[in-house]
N, C-alpha and C positions, 0 to 999 in steps of 0.2 A: 412469465409473460402470457397471460391467458387472454385470447381474443375469441369471441364467439360470433361467427358470421358464415354465410354461405354464398358462394362456395367457400370451403375451408381455406383459410389464409396461409400463405407461406410466411414463416417466421424468420427474421434475420436479426442478428445482434451486432452492434458496433460499440466501440469505446470512443467517445467524443475526444477529439484531439490526439488520438493514438491508435495503436493496434491492440487487439485482443491478446492476452498473454499467449505467446507462442509455446506450444507443446505442453500447456498447462490448462487448456480450455476444452471442456467437454460439454456435449449437449444431451439433455435427457428429456423424456416425455414429449417426443416429436418437436424438439427444439424450443419447447416452452420454458425449459429450465436451463440456464447457463451455469455451469459449474467450473469453478477455478480452483486448482489444487496448489498446495505449497505457496500460499499468498505472500506477497511482499508489499512493502510500502508503496512501491511503484504501481501496484494494481489499484490504488485509490483513484477515484475520478467518476465521471458520469457515463453510465452504460445505457444504451438505447436499444430497446426492442421495437422492431418494426414488423407490423402484421400487414400483409398486402394480398389482395386478390383482384380479380378483374374489375371489381366495382370500386376499388379505391384502396386506401391504406390508413392506418392508425399507428401512433407510436406512444411509448411511454419512456421517460427517463428516470433511471434509478441512480441515486448518488451513493457511492460507496467510499467509506472512510476506513482506512486500515490503521489501527492503533498499535503501538508497539512499546513495550517496556524499554527502559533505558538499556543500551548495550554499548560496549566499548568499540570505538573506531581505532583508538590508540590507548591502550591501558597504561596507566602509570607504571614506571619501573623503579626499583630501588636505586638509589644513588649514594656512592661512597665518595666523600670528599675529604681533602686535607684542609686544615685551617688556612684561610686566605684564598682558597679556590673559588671559582664561580661554578654554579651548577644550574641546570634548567630542568624543571619537571614539566612533562607534557601530559595532558589528560584530554583526550577527545572522546566524547560520547554523543550518542544520537538516540532518538526515540520519537514517538508521536503521542502525546505532545512533546515538544523539545524539552529535555531535562535541563534543570538548573545545575551548575557545577559550583560546588563550594570547596574551599580549601581550608584545612585545619592543620595546626602544628601542635602536636601532643594534645589533641582533643580540643584546642582553642581555635576559634575562627581567626583567619589571618585578615 
């Protein structure tokens, strides 16, 4: 967030509709740089930097999208059944973009 004015503006950062990530947010370069460590999908959103001095203010909105490879919420588990029994297989995955889940039996789509 670079603002050029006199007197030198005070820089402030906000996350629209929420709070800046607690304990993972750091500022550098006289608050011109917002740094977030250990990013998660919840960190997606619009971040606004506001530069203000006694003559007024200016702001800029930066859109942040966090992408994530598919990961297991609930990984499928092996199931051992006897003939005639019922069984349930559960597969829950997430990611961004949201992954498609496909079921195959012996390599053949069900």
